[in-house]
N, CA, C and O atoms as a MOPAC input file, in Angstrom:
PM7 MOZYME 1SCF
protein

 N      1.49000 1    20.18100 1    40.34300 1
 C      0.82400 1    19.88100 1    39.07700 1
 C      1.74900 1    20.15700 1    37.88400 1
 O      1.80300 1    19.38300 1    36.92900 1
 N      2.47400 1    21.27700 1    37.96400 1
 C      3.41200 1    21.59900 1    36.88100 1
 C      4.50500 1    20.54400 1    36.76300 1
 O      4.93300 1    20.19800 1    35.66200 1
 N      4.95100 1    20.03600 1    37.91200 1
 C      5.98700 1    18.99900 1    37.89300 1
 C      5.48400 1    17.72400 1    37.22800 1
 O      6.21100 1    17.07300 1    36.47700 1
 N      4.24400 1    17.38000 1    37.51200 1
 C      3.65300 1    16.18100 1    36.91100 1
 C      3.55300 1    16.34000 1    35.40300 1
 O      3.87700 1    15.41400 1    34.65900 1
 N      3.11400 1    17.48800 1    34.94900 1
 C      3.00300 1    17.73700 1    33.50400 1
 C      4.38600 1    17.69400 1    32.86500 1
 O      4.55200 1    17.10700 1    31.79600 1
 N      5.37200 1    18.30200 1    33.49700 1
 C      6.74200 1    18.27700 1    32.98300 1
 C      7.26900 1    16.85000 1    32.91800 1
 O      7.91300 1    16.46600 1    31.94100 1
 N      6.99900 1    16.07100 1    33.94600 1
 C      7.43400 1    14.67200 1    33.96000 1
 C      6.78400 1    13.88900 1    32.82200 1
 O      7.44400 1    13.09800 1    32.14900 1
 N      5.51500 1    14.10800 1    32.61600 1
 C      4.79500 1    13.41900 1    31.52500 1
 C      5.37800 1    13.81600 1    30.17500 1
 O      5.57600 1    12.95800 1    29.31600 1
 N      5.65300 1    15.08800 1    29.97500 1
 C      6.23300 1    15.56400 1    28.71100 1
 C      7.61200 1    14.94200 1    28.49400 1
 O      7.92700 1    14.50000 1    27.38900 1
 N      8.43000 1    14.90800 1    29.53600 1
 C      9.77100 1    14.32900 1    29.42500 1
 C      9.68700 1    12.83200 1    29.11000 1
 O     10.41200 1    12.34400 1    28.24200 1
 N      8.82400 1    12.11200 1    29.79600 1
 C      8.66400 1    10.67900 1    29.52700 1
 C      8.13900 1    10.42400 1    28.11400 1
 O      8.57800 1     9.48800 1    27.44500 1
 N      7.20800 1    11.24800 1    27.66600 1
 C      6.68300 1    11.11100 1    26.30200 1
 C      7.79000 1    11.36400 1    25.28400 1
 O      7.88900 1    10.64800 1    24.28700 1
 N      8.61600 1    12.36600 1    25.52400 1
 C      9.72200 1    12.66700 1    24.60700 1
 C     10.72800 1    11.51900 1    24.58000 1
 O     11.20400 1    11.13700 1    23.51100 1
 N     11.05000 1    10.97300 1    25.74000 1
 C     11.97100 1     9.83100 1    25.80100 1
 C     11.37100 1     8.63100 1    25.06600 1
 O     12.07100 1     7.94400 1    24.32200 1
 N     10.08400 1     8.38200 1    25.27200 1
 C      9.41200 1     7.28500 1    24.57000 1
 C      9.42100 1     7.48300 1    23.06500 1
 O      9.66000 1     6.54000 1    22.31100 1
 N      9.16000 1     8.71500 1    22.62400 1
 C      9.15300 1     9.01700 1    21.19300 1
 C     10.52900 1     8.76400 1    20.58900 1
 O     10.63200 1     8.16600 1    19.51800 1
 N     11.57400 1     9.20800 1    21.25400 1
 C     12.93300 1     8.97800 1    20.76400 1
 C     13.24600 1     7.48900 1    20.77600 1
 O     13.83400 1     6.97600 1    19.82400 1
 N     12.86800 1     6.79600 1    21.82400 1
 C     13.18000 1     5.37000 1    21.94000 1
 C     12.53800 1     4.55000 1    20.82300 1
 O     13.17500 1     3.64300 1    20.28600 1
 N     11.29100 1     4.85100 1    20.46400 1
 C     10.63300 1     4.03300 1    19.42400 1
 C     11.21900 1     4.27700 1    18.03900 1
 O     10.94200 1     3.51600 1    17.11100 1
 N     12.02100 1     5.32400 1    17.88300 1
 C     12.67300 1     5.55200 1    16.59000 1
 C     13.69300 1     4.45700 1    16.28700 1
 O     14.07600 1     4.26100 1    15.13400 1
 N     14.12900 1     3.74800 1    17.32500 1
 C     15.14500 1     2.71500 1    17.15600 1
 C     14.56000 1     1.33200 1    16.87200 1
 O     15.31100 1     0.37600 1    16.67900 1
 N     13.25600 1     1.21700 1    16.84500 1
 C     12.63300 1    -0.05700 1    16.48900 1
 C     12.85800 1    -0.28000 1    14.99600 1
 O     12.47700 1     0.56500 1    14.18600 1
 N     13.47000 1    -1.39900 1    14.61900 1
 C     13.75100 1    -1.62800 1    13.19800 1
 C     12.45600 1    -1.80400 1    12.39400 1
 O     11.51300 1    -2.46700 1    12.82400 1
 N     12.45300 1    -1.18800 1    11.22100 1
 C     11.30100 1    -1.24900 1    10.33100 1
 C     11.79000 1    -1.67000 1     8.94600 1
 O     12.74100 1    -1.09500 1     8.41800 1
 N     11.14600 1    -2.66400 1     8.36900 1
 C     11.51700 1    -3.14100 1     7.03700 1
 C     10.87100 1    -2.25100 1     5.98100 1
 O      9.65600 1    -2.28300 1     5.78300 1
 N     11.70200 1    -1.45700 1     5.30700 1
 C     11.22200 1    -0.60500 1     4.21900 1
 C     11.90600 1    -1.00400 1     2.91100 1
 O     12.22000 1    -0.15600 1     2.07500 1
 N     12.12500 1    -2.28400 1     2.75400 1
 C     12.80800 1    -2.74300 1     1.54900 1
 C     11.81300 1    -2.92100 1     0.41200 1
 O     10.61600 1    -3.12000 1     0.62200 1
 N     12.34000 1    -2.84400 1    -0.77000 1
 C     11.58600 1    -3.17100 1    -1.97500 1
 C     12.28900 1    -4.36800 1    -2.61000 1
 O     13.27600 1    -4.20200 1    -3.32700 1
 N     11.78300 1    -5.57000 1    -2.34700 1
 C     12.43200 1    -6.75900 1    -2.92300 1
 C     12.41000 1    -6.68600 1    -4.45100 1
 O     11.63500 1    -5.92300 1    -5.02900 1
 N     13.25000 1    -7.47000 1    -5.09300 1
 C     13.23700 1    -7.46700 1    -6.55600 1
 C     11.91300 1    -7.99800 1    -7.10200 1
 O     11.22900 1    -8.79900 1    -6.46500 1
 N     11.58400 1    -7.53800 1    -8.27200 1
 C     10.39000 1    -8.02900 1    -8.96300 1
 C     10.71100 1    -9.43100 1    -9.45700 1
 O     11.68300 1    -9.62800 1   -10.18600 1
 N      9.89400 1   -10.41000 1    -9.06000 1
 C     10.13700 1   -11.78200 1    -9.52200 1
 C      9.39500 1   -12.06300 1   -10.82400 1
 O      9.91100 1   -12.75000 1   -11.70600 1
 N      8.19100 1   -11.53200 1   -10.93800 1
 C      7.44300 1   -11.61900 1   -12.20100 1
 C      6.28800 1   -10.63500 1   -12.11800 1
 O      5.33900 1   -10.82700 1   -11.35700 1
 N      6.38500 1    -9.57900 1   -12.91300 1
 C      5.29700 1    -8.61000 1   -12.94200 1
 C      4.15000 1    -9.17700 1   -13.77600 1
 O      4.35400 1    -9.91500 1   -14.74100 1
 N      2.97300 1    -8.81400 1   -13.37800 1
 C      1.77900 1    -9.19300 1   -14.11200 1
 C      1.88800 1    -8.69100 1   -15.56000 1
 O      2.42200 1    -7.60900 1   -15.80000 1
 N      1.39500 1    -9.45500 1   -16.50000 1
 C      1.39000 1    -9.05200 1   -17.90400 1
 C      0.12900 1    -8.22300 1   -18.15200 1
 O     -0.93300 1    -8.76100 1   -18.46500 1
 N      0.26600 1    -6.92600 1   -18.00800 1
 C     -0.87700 1    -6.02000 1   -18.10300 1
 C     -1.52300 1    -6.07000 1   -19.47700 1
 O     -0.84900 1    -6.26900 1   -20.48800 1
 N     -2.83600 1    -5.88600 1   -19.50200 1
 C     -3.54300 1    -5.87900 1   -20.78000 1
 C     -3.28000 1    -4.58400 1   -21.54600 1
 O     -3.39500 1    -4.54900 1   -22.77100 1
 N     -2.92400 1    -3.51200 1   -20.81700 1
 C     -2.64000 1    -2.23800 1   -21.48600 1
 C     -1.81800 1    -1.34500 1   -20.56000 1
 O     -1.83700 1    -1.53100 1   -19.34300 1
 N     -1.10000 1    -0.38100 1   -21.12700 1
 C     -0.36300 1     0.57700 1   -20.28700 1
 C     -1.30000 1     1.42100 1   -19.41300 1
 O     -0.91700 1     1.85100 1   -18.32600 1
 N     -2.51200 1     1.65300 1   -19.88400 1
 C     -3.47000 1     2.44700 1   -19.11000 1
 C     -3.86700 1     1.72400 1   -17.81500 1
 O     -3.96700 1     2.34700 1   -16.75800 1
 N     -4.09000 1     0.41800 1   -17.90500 1
 C     -4.43800 1    -0.35400 1   -16.70900 1
 C     -3.28600 1    -0.32500 1   -15.71800 1
 O     -3.49400 1    -0.14200 1   -14.51800 1
 N     -2.07900 1    -0.50500 1   -16.22000 1
 C     -0.91000 1    -0.46200 1   -15.33600 1
 C     -0.78200 1     0.91200 1   -14.68300 1
 O     -0.50100 1     1.00200 1   -13.48700 1
 N     -0.98300 1     1.97500 1   -15.44600 1
 C     -0.85900 1     3.33600 1   -14.90200 1
 C     -1.88200 1     3.57900 1   -13.79300 1
 O     -1.55500 1     4.19400 1   -12.77800 1
 N     -3.10700 1     3.10800 1   -13.97400 1
 C     -4.12500 1     3.27000 1   -12.92600 1
 C     -3.74700 1     2.47100 1   -11.67700 1
 O     -3.87100 1     2.96500 1   -10.55600 1
 N     -3.29000 1     1.24600 1   -11.87600 1
 C     -2.88100 1     0.41900 1   -10.74000 1
 C     -1.66300 1     1.02900 1   -10.04700 1
 O     -1.57700 1     1.03200 1    -8.81900 1
 N     -0.74000 1     1.53700 1   -10.82800 1
 C      0.44800 1     2.15500 1   -10.24300 1
 C      0.06200 1     3.36700 1    -9.40100 1
 O      0.58900 1     3.55900 1    -8.30500 1
 N     -0.84000 1     4.17100 1    -9.90300 1
 C     -1.27600 1     5.37800 1    -9.20300 1
 C     -2.00400 1     5.06800 1    -7.89600 1
 O     -1.79900 1     5.75000 1    -6.89200 1
 N     -2.85100 1     4.04200 1    -7.90900 1
 C     -3.73400 1     3.78600 1    -6.77200 1
 C     -3.32300 1     2.58900 1    -5.91400 1
 O     -3.76800 1     2.48000 1    -4.77100 1
 N     -2.48900 1     1.69300 1    -6.43300 1
 C     -2.27700 1     0.42100 1    -5.73900 1
 C     -0.82500 1     0.07000 1    -5.43700 1
 O     -0.55400 1    -0.63000 1    -4.46200 1
 N      0.11200 1     0.54100 1    -6.25400 1
 C      1.47700 1     0.02300 1    -6.18900 1
 C      2.19200 1     0.27100 1    -4.86500 1
 O      3.02800 1    -0.54500 1    -4.47600 1
 N      1.90300 1     1.35400 1    -4.16100 1
 C      2.64100 1     1.60300 1    -2.92200 1
 C      2.46300 1     0.47800 1    -1.91200 1
 O      3.36500 1     0.22000 1    -1.11600 1
 N      1.32400 1    -0.19200 1    -1.92900 1
 C      1.08600 1    -1.29400 1    -0.98700 1
 C      1.03800 1    -2.66100 1    -1.66200 1
 O      1.17100 1    -3.68500 1    -0.99300 1
 N      0.85200 1    -2.68600 1    -2.96900 1
 C      0.63000 1    -3.96300 1    -3.65100 1
 C      1.65500 1    -4.22900 1    -4.75000 1
 O      1.32700 1    -4.80100 1    -5.79000 1
 N      2.89300 1    -3.81300 1    -4.51200 1
 C      3.99200 1    -4.13200 1    -5.42400 1
 C      5.29400 1    -4.01900 1    -4.65000 1
 O      5.31100 1    -3.62100 1    -3.48500 1
 N      6.37200 1    -4.37100 1    -5.31000 1
 C      7.69300 1    -4.19500 1    -4.71600 1
 C      8.30700 1    -2.88100 1    -5.18000 1
 O      9.52700 1    -2.72000 1    -5.17000 1
 N      7.45900 1    -1.94700 1    -5.58500 1
 C      7.90100 1    -0.63000 1    -6.03800 1
 C      7.34100 1     0.46200 1    -5.12700 1
 O      6.97000 1     1.53900 1    -5.59300 1
 N      7.28400 1     0.17800 1    -3.84100 1
 C      6.75500 1     1.11400 1    -2.86300 1
 C      7.61100 1     2.36700 1    -2.81300 1
 O      8.83900 1     2.28800 1    -2.76700 1
 N      6.96300 1     3.51600 1    -2.82200 1
 C      7.64300 1     4.78400 1    -2.58800 1
 C      7.50800 1     5.06100 1    -1.09100 1
 O      6.40100 1     5.21300 1    -0.57400 1
 N      8.63100 1     5.12200 1    -0.41600 1
 C      8.64100 1     5.32800 1     1.04000 1
 C      8.85000 1     6.80800 1     1.31000 1
 O      9.98000 1     7.28700 1     1.21700 1
 N      7.78700 1     7.55500 1     1.64600 1
 C      7.91700 1     8.99200 1     1.88900 1
 C      8.66500 1     9.27900 1     3.19500 1
 O      8.90200 1     8.37300 1     3.99500 1
 N      9.02900 1    10.52400 1     3.39900 1
 C      9.81400 1    10.90300 1     4.57200 1
 C      9.15700 1    10.46300 1     5.88100 1
 O      9.85200 1    10.06400 1     6.81600 1
 N      7.83000 1    10.53000 1     5.95700 1
 C      7.16200 1    10.18600 1     7.21600 1
 C      7.16900 1     8.68200 1     7.48700 1
 O      6.80700 1     8.25100 1     8.58200 1
 N      7.57400 1     7.88500 1     6.50500 1
 C      7.68500 1     6.44900 1     6.75000 1
 C      8.94200 1     6.12000 1     7.54800 1
 O      9.19300 1     4.95700 1     7.86400 1
 N      9.72800 1     7.13400 1     7.87200 1
 C     10.92700 1     6.96700 1     8.68200 1
 C     10.73900 1     7.49100 1    10.10300 1
 O     11.69100 1     7.52900 1    10.88200 1
 N      9.51900 1     7.89300 1    10.44200 1
 C      9.23700 1     8.45300 1    11.75700 1
 C      8.22600 1     7.56300 1    12.47200 1
 O      7.07800 1     7.44500 1    12.04600 1
 N      8.66500 1     6.94100 1    13.56100 1
 C      7.75800 1     6.11100 1    14.35300 1
 C      6.82100 1     7.02600 1    15.12900 1
 O      7.22800 1     8.12000 1    15.52000 1
 N      5.60700 1     6.62300 1    15.35800 1
 C      5.00100 1     5.31200 1    15.13400 1
 C      4.41800 1     5.12800 1    13.73000 1
 O      3.96400 1     4.03500 1    13.39200 1
 N      4.42700 1     6.18200 1    12.91000 1
 C      3.87300 1     6.06400 1    11.55700 1
 C      4.62600 1     5.00700 1    10.76200 1
 O      4.01800 1     4.24300 1    10.01200 1
 N      5.94900 1     4.95800 1    10.92200 1
 C      6.74700 1     3.98600 1    10.17800 1
 C      6.30800 1     2.55600 1    10.46000 1
 O      6.27800 1     1.72100 1     9.55600 1
 N      5.97100 1     2.27700 1    11.70700 1
 C      5.53800 1     0.93300 1    12.08300 1
 C      4.21400 1     0.58400 1    11.41100 1
 O      4.03600 1    -0.52500 1    10.90700 1
 N      3.29000 1     1.53900 1    11.41000 1
 C      1.98100 1     1.30500 1    10.80500 1
 C      2.10700 1     1.12200 1     9.28100 1
 O      1.50000 1     0.21700 1     8.70900 1
 N      2.89400 1     1.98100 1     8.63900 1
 C      3.04000 1     1.87700 1     7.18800 1
 C      3.69900 1     0.56600 1     6.77200 1
 O      3.26400 1    -0.07400 1     5.81500 1
 N      4.73900 1     0.17000 1     7.48600 1
 C      5.41600 1    -1.07800 1     7.15300 1
 C      4.46700 1    -2.26800 1     7.28400 1
 O      4.50300 1    -3.19600 1     6.47600 1
 N      3.62200 1    -2.22800 1     8.30600 1
 C      2.64400 1    -3.30600 1     8.48300 1
 C      1.61300 1    -3.29900 1     7.34800 1
 O      1.25400 1    -4.35900 1     6.83400 1
 N      1.14000 1    -2.12100 1     6.95700 1
 C      0.17500 1    -2.02800 1     5.85800 1
 C      0.77200 1    -2.55900 1     4.55400 1
 O      0.12200 1    -3.30500 1     3.82100 1
 N      2.01700 1    -2.16600 1     4.27500 1
 C      2.66300 1    -2.62000 1     3.03900 1
 C      2.88400 1    -4.12800 1     3.06700 1
 O      2.61300 1    -4.80800 1     2.07700 1
 N      3.36600 1    -4.65600 1     4.17500 1
 C      3.58700 1    -6.10600 1     4.27600 1
 C      2.27500 1    -6.86600 1     4.07800 1
 O      2.23900 1    -7.86800 1     3.36300 1
 N      1.20800 1    -6.39400 1     4.70500 1
 C     -0.10400 1    -7.03600 1     4.56200 1
 C     -0.60600 1    -6.90800 1     3.11800 1
 O     -1.12500 1    -7.86800 1     2.54900 1
 N     -0.44800 1    -5.72400 1     2.53900 1
 C     -0.88600 1    -5.51700 1     1.15400 1
 C     -0.14900 1    -6.41200 1     0.18200 1
 O     -0.75900 1    -7.01600 1    -0.70100 1
 N      1.16700 1    -6.49900 1     0.34100 1
 C      1.96100 1    -7.36300 1    -0.53800 1
 C      1.61000 1    -8.82600 1    -0.34900 1
 O      1.63900 1    -9.60100 1    -1.30500 1
 N      1.27900 1    -9.20800 1     0.87000 1
 C      0.91500 1   -10.59500 1     1.14200 1
 C     -0.39200 1   -10.97700 1     0.45000 1
 O     -0.55200 1   -12.11100 1    -0.00300 1
 N     -1.31000 1   -10.04100 1     0.37100 1
 C     -2.61800 1   -10.32000 1    -0.24000 1
 C     -2.58500 1   -10.23200 1    -1.76700 1
 O     -3.18500 1   -11.05000 1    -2.46500 1
 N     -1.87100 1    -9.22200 1    -2.26700 1
 C     -1.83500 1    -8.97600 1    -3.70900 1
 C     -0.53700 1    -8.25700 1    -4.01500 1
 O     -0.28400 1    -7.17500 1    -3.48600 1
 N      0.29100 1    -8.85200 1    -4.86800 1
 C      1.55600 1    -8.22800 1    -5.21700 1
 C      1.75100 1    -8.31200 1    -6.72600 1
 O      2.01800 1    -9.38000 1    -7.27600 1
 N      1.61100 1    -7.16400 1    -7.37900 1
 C      1.75500 1    -7.11300 1    -8.82800 1
 C      3.19600 1    -7.36600 1    -9.27100 1
 O      3.43800 1    -7.57600 1   -10.46000 1
 N      4.14800 1    -7.35100 1    -8.35500 1
 C      5.56100 1    -7.61200 1    -8.67100 1
 C      5.95800 1    -9.05800 1    -8.43700 1
 O      7.06300 1    -9.46600 1    -8.79400 1
 N      5.06700 1    -9.83500 1    -7.84000 1
 C      5.33800 1   -11.24900 1    -7.60000 1
 C      4.13600 1   -12.05900 1    -8.07100 1
 O      3.47200 1   -12.73900 1    -7.28700 1
 N      3.88200 1   -11.97000 1    -9.34300 1
 C      2.71400 1   -12.61600 1    -9.91900 1
 C      2.85800 1   -14.11200 1    -9.94700 1
 O      1.90700 1   -14.83200 1   -10.25100 1
 N      4.07000 1   -14.59300 1    -9.62200 1
 C      4.30200 1   -16.03100 1    -9.53800 1
 C      4.00900 1   -16.55600 1    -8.13200 1
 O      4.22600 1   -17.73500 1    -7.85000 1
 N      3.51900 1   -15.68800 1    -7.25600 1
 C      3.17100 1   -16.08700 1    -5.89000 1
 C      1.66600 1   -16.10900 1    -5.69300 1
 O      0.90000 1   -15.99200 1    -6.65000 1
 N      1.24700 1   -16.26100 1    -4.43500 1
 C     -0.17800 1   -16.27200 1    -4.10100 1
 C     -0.72300 1   -14.86000 1    -4.20200 1
 O     -0.12200 1   -13.92000 1    -3.68200 1
 N     -1.86100 1   -14.70700 1    -4.86900 1
 C     -2.50200 1   -13.40300 1    -5.01900 1
 C     -4.01400 1   -13.54700 1    -4.91200 1
 O     -4.57400 1   -14.61700 1    -5.15300 1
 N     -4.65600 1   -12.44900 1    -4.54700 1
 C     -6.11200 1   -12.41500 1    -4.40500 1
 C     -6.81000 1   -12.76700 1    -5.72300 1
 O     -6.27100 1   -12.55700 1    -6.80900 1
 N     -8.00900 1   -13.30200 1    -5.59400 1
 C     -8.85400 1   -13.53000 1    -6.75900 1
 C     -9.35000 1   -12.18900 1    -7.27600 1
 O     -9.48200 1   -11.23200 1    -6.51400 1
 N     -9.62300 1   -12.12400 1    -8.56600 1
 C    -10.10800 1   -10.88400 1    -9.15000 1
 C    -11.39900 1   -10.42000 1    -8.47700 1
 O    -11.57400 1    -9.22500 1    -8.23900 1
 N    -12.30000 1   -11.34600 1    -8.17100 1
 C    -13.57300 1   -10.96200 1    -7.54300 1
 C    -13.36600 1   -10.23600 1    -6.22100 1
 O    -14.10200 1    -9.30300 1    -5.90200 1
 N    -12.36200 1   -10.66300 1    -5.44600 1
 C    -12.06200 1    -9.99800 1    -4.18100 1
 C    -11.55300 1    -8.57800 1    -4.42400 1
 O    -11.92700 1    -7.64700 1    -3.71000 1
 N    -10.70600 1    -8.42100 1    -5.42800 1
 C    -10.18900 1    -7.08900 1    -5.77300 1
 C    -11.33200 1    -6.19400 1    -6.21600 1
 O    -11.44500 1    -5.05300 1    -5.76800 1
 N    -12.17200 1    -6.70500 1    -7.08700 1
 C    -13.29600 1    -5.91300 1    -7.59700 1
 C    -14.20000 1    -5.45700 1    -6.45700 1
 O    -14.69500 1    -4.33000 1    -6.47100 1
 N    -14.41700 1    -6.32000 1    -5.47500 1
 C    -15.30000 1    -5.97000 1    -4.36500 1
 C    -14.72600 1    -4.82200 1    -3.53200 1
 O    -15.44700 1    -3.88500 1    -3.18900 1
 N    -13.42400 1    -4.89000 1    -3.20500 1
 C    -12.85800 1    -3.84200 1    -2.35100 1
 C    -12.68800 1    -2.52200 1    -3.09600 1
 O    -12.79000 1    -1.45400 1    -2.49300 1
 N    -12.43300 1    -2.58600 1    -4.38900 1
 C    -12.31500 1    -1.34400 1    -5.17100 1
 C    -13.69300 1    -0.71500 1    -5.35300 1
 O    -13.85700 1     0.48900 1    -5.15700 1
 N    -14.67400 1    -1.51700 1    -5.72400 1
 C    -16.02900 1    -1.02100 1    -5.94600 1
 C    -16.63600 1    -0.45600 1    -4.66800 1
 O    -17.32600 1     0.56300 1    -4.70600 1
 N    -16.38500 1    -1.10700 1    -3.54200 1
 C    -16.95800 1    -0.66500 1    -2.26800 1
 C    -16.25500 1     0.55900 1    -1.69600 1
 O    -16.75700 1     1.17000 1    -0.75300 1
 N    -15.10800 1     0.92700 1    -2.24700 1
 C    -14.36600 1     2.07000 1    -1.74100 1
 C    -13.44500 1     1.73700 1    -0.57900 1
 O    -12.87200 1     2.63600 1     0.03700 1
 N    -13.29600 1     0.43100 1    -0.27100 1
 C    -12.39900 1     0.04000 1     0.82300 1
 C    -10.93300 1     0.20000 1     0.43200 1
 O    -10.06000 1     0.33300 1     1.29000 1
 N    -10.67900 1     0.18600 1    -0.86600 1
 C     -9.32200 1     0.36700 1    -1.38000 1
 C     -9.35600 1     1.43100 1    -2.46200 1
 O    -10.30500 1     1.48900 1    -3.24400 1
 N     -8.34500 1     2.26400 1    -2.51600 1
 C     -7.27800 1     2.42800 1    -1.54900 1
 C     -7.82400 1     2.84000 1    -0.18100 1
 O     -8.91100 1     3.40800 1    -0.07100 1
 N     -7.04700 1     2.54100 1     0.84800 1
 C     -7.46300 1     2.85600 1     2.19900 1
 C     -7.73000 1     4.35600 1     2.35400 1
 O     -6.97200 1     5.17400 1     1.83200 1
 N     -8.78900 1     4.72000 1     3.05800 1
 C     -9.07000 1     6.14300 1     3.26900 1
 C     -7.90600 1     6.90000 1     3.89600 1
 O     -7.67000 1     8.05800 1     3.55000 1
 N     -7.17400 1     6.27000 1     4.81100 1
 C     -6.02400 1     6.94100 1     5.42100 1
 C     -4.91900 1     7.18500 1     4.40200 1
 O     -4.20700 1     8.18600 1     4.49100 1
 N     -4.76800 1     6.29100 1     3.44300 1
 C     -3.77900 1     6.47200 1     2.38000 1
 C     -4.17900 1     7.65000 1     1.49500 1
 O     -3.33600 1     8.45700 1     1.10500 1
 N     -5.45600 1     7.74200 1     1.18600 1
 C     -5.93300 1     8.81200 1     0.31200 1
 C     -5.75900 1    10.20000 1     0.92100 1
 O     -5.64200 1    11.18500 1     0.19200 1
 N     -5.74100 1    10.28700 1     2.24800 1
 C     -5.52200 1    11.58000 1     2.88900 1
 C     -4.18400 1    12.18900 1     2.49200 1
 O     -4.08400 1    13.39500 1     2.26600 1
 N     -3.16300 1    11.35100 1     2.40900 1
 C     -1.82100 1    11.82900 1     2.06900 1
 C     -1.45900 1    11.63500 1     0.60100 1
 O     -0.43600 1    12.13500 1     0.13500 1
 N     -2.30000 1    10.91000 1    -0.11900 1
 C     -2.04900 1    10.63100 1    -1.54200 1
 C     -3.32900 1    10.86300 1    -2.34900 1
 O     -3.90700 1     9.90900 1    -2.87000 1
 N     -3.77400 1    12.10500 1    -2.45700 1
 C     -5.02800 1    12.36300 1    -3.16800 1
 C     -4.98700 1    11.94000 1    -4.63500 1
 O     -6.03000 1    11.69100 1    -5.23800 1
 N     -3.79300 1    11.86000 1    -5.20600 1
 C     -3.66600 1    11.42400 1    -6.59800 1
 C     -4.09200 1     9.97300 1    -6.78300 1
 O     -4.36500 1     9.54500 1    -7.90500 1
 N     -4.15000 1     9.21700 1    -5.70000 1
 C     -4.55800 1     7.80800 1    -5.77200 1
 C     -6.07200 1     7.65200 1    -5.81000 1
 O     -6.57400 1     6.55700 1    -6.06500 1
 N     -6.80000 1     8.72800 1    -5.56000 1
 C     -8.27200 1     8.67300 1    -5.59200 1
 C     -8.71000 1     8.52500 1    -7.05000 1
 O     -8.40300 1     9.36500 1    -7.89500 1
 N     -9.42300 1     7.45600 1    -7.31800 1
 C     -9.88800 1     7.19300 1    -8.68000 1
 C    -11.33900 1     7.62800 1    -8.82300 1
 O    -12.16100 1     7.42100 1    -7.93000 1
 N    -11.63100 1     8.23100 1    -9.96000 1
 C    -13.02900 1     8.55200 1   -10.26900 1
 C    -13.76200 1     7.24700 1   -10.54400 1
 O    -13.14400 1     6.19400 1   -10.69700 1
 N    -15.06300 1     7.32700 1   -10.60400 1
 C    -15.84700 1     6.11200 1   -10.91100 1
 C    -15.45900 1     5.55400 1   -12.27800 1
 O    -15.36400 1     4.33800 1   -12.44400 1
 N    -15.23700 1     6.42300 1   -13.24700 1
 C    -14.82700 1     5.96400 1   -14.57800 1
 C    -13.45500 1     5.30100 1   -14.52300 1
 O    -13.22800 1     4.29100 1   -15.18900 1
 N    -12.53600 1     5.86300 1   -13.73200 1
 C    -11.20900 1     5.26200 1   -13.60800 1
 C    -11.28100 1     3.91900 1   -12.87600 1
 O    -10.58100 1     2.97600 1   -13.24500 1
 N    -12.11300 1     3.82700 1   -11.85100 1
 C    -12.30300 1     2.54600 1   -11.17000 1
 C    -12.81800 1     1.49700 1   -12.14900 1
 O    -12.34300 1     0.36100 1   -12.17600 1
 N    -13.79400 1     1.90000 1   -12.94700 1
 C    -14.35400 1     0.98100 1   -13.93200 1
 C    -13.28900 1     0.55000 1   -14.93400 1
 O    -13.19300 1    -0.62800 1   -15.28100 1
 N    -12.48600 1     1.51300 1   -15.39800 1
 C    -11.41100 1     1.19500 1   -16.33000 1
 C    -10.37400 1     0.26700 1   -15.72100 1
 O     -9.89900 1    -0.66100 1   -16.37500 1
 N    -10.02400 1     0.52200 1   -14.46600 1
 C     -9.06700 1    -0.34600 1   -13.77900 1
 C     -9.62300 1    -1.75700 1   -13.65000 1
 O     -8.92000 1    -2.73100 1   -13.92300 1
 N    -10.88000 1    -1.87200 1   -13.23500 1
 C    -11.46000 1    -3.20500 1   -13.04400 1
 C    -11.63500 1    -3.94700 1   -14.36200 1
 O    -11.39000 1    -5.15100 1   -14.42900 1
 N    -12.05400 1    -3.24600 1   -15.40700 1
 C    -12.16600 1    -3.90100 1   -16.71900 1
 C    -10.80000 1    -4.36100 1   -17.20600 1
 O    -10.65700 1    -5.47200 1   -17.71700 1
 N     -9.78600 1    -3.49400 1   -17.04600 1
 C     -8.43400 1    -3.86500 1   -17.45500 1
 C     -7.88400 1    -5.01500 1   -16.63500 1
 O     -7.23900 1    -5.91200 1   -17.17800 1
 N     -8.13200 1    -5.00000 1   -15.33000 1
 C     -7.67000 1    -6.10400 1   -14.48500 1
 C     -8.37300 1    -7.41000 1   -14.83000 1
 O     -7.76000 1    -8.47700 1   -14.79100 1
 N     -9.65700 1    -7.33000 1   -15.16700 1
 C    -10.38800 1    -8.54500 1   -15.55200 1
 C     -9.73600 1    -9.16400 1   -16.79100 1
 O     -9.52200 1   -10.37500 1   -16.84500 1
 N     -9.42400 1    -8.33300 1   -17.77900 1
 C     -8.75900 1    -8.83300 1   -18.99000 1
 C     -7.36200 1    -9.35800 1   -18.66700 1
 O     -6.93400 1   -10.38400 1   -19.19600 1
 N     -6.66700 1    -8.64800 1   -17.79800 1
 C     -5.32500 1    -9.05700 1   -17.40700 1
 C     -5.35700 1   -10.40800 1   -16.70600 1
 O     -4.53700 1   -11.28000 1   -16.99400 1
 N     -6.29800 1   -10.58400 1   -15.79000 1
 C     -6.42300 1   -11.86300 1   -15.08100 1
 C     -6.74700 1   -12.99000 1   -16.06000 1
 O     -6.26900 1   -14.11200 1   -15.88900 1
 N     -7.54900 1   -12.70400 1   -17.07800 1
 C     -7.88200 1   -13.73200 1   -18.07200 1
 C     -6.64700 1   -14.17200 1   -18.82800 1
 O     -6.42200 1   -15.36700 1   -19.02300 1
 N     -5.83400 1   -13.19400 1   -19.26100 1
 C     -4.68600 1   -13.53700 1   -20.09700 1
 C     -3.46200 1   -13.95800 1   -19.28000 1
 O     -2.57800 1   -14.63900 1   -19.80000 1
 N     -3.40100 1   -13.55700 1   -18.00200 1
 C     -2.24500 1   -13.89000 1   -17.16700 1
 C     -2.67300 1   -14.12000 1   -15.73200 1
 O     -2.38900 1   -13.29600 1   -14.86200 1
 N     -3.35800 1   -15.23600 1   -15.46700 1
 C     -3.80600 1   -15.48900 1   -14.08300 1
 C     -2.60100 1   -15.72000 1   -13.17000 1
 O     -1.56800 1   -16.21800 1   -13.61700 1
 N     -2.73500 1   -15.35600 1   -11.88500 1
 C     -1.62200 1   -15.61400 1   -10.96000 1
 C     -1.37500 1   -17.10800 1   -10.82100 1
 O     -2.30200 1   -17.91500 1   -10.89600 1
 N     -0.13400 1   -17.45900 1   -10.62100 1
 C      0.23200 1   -18.88100 1   -10.49700 1
 C      0.55000 1   -19.21800 1    -9.07900 1
 O      0.87900 1   -20.36600 1    -8.77700 1

């Protein structure tokens, strides 16, 4: 029994080391066109709660270099940027109504993100301020 446990531990360690070599894209492409924010306050709220996944200004923490977390984070960022990217406002982006729904419902920021980034948790007043500011921003600078 001890040999089996030792074998399992050794295989798990080898697997853990091996997955560290899987390439992960942690690049921050250049900003092609940032959204024209209605105010610095709206941008600050979005930066605090949204930019790590929804801009090309992602802050990649130390744990984003350790698989399997690195694989999951890279996938989340790629998916987030694909849906809404405040750094590529000249590309395809979500409709404001979709953003308002996920923010209001508490689906965004992701609960797993909030565990490691409590500063991204917005109060109800901050959520309201972000959504009002984004509504004005979308009016004056809709995505193209």
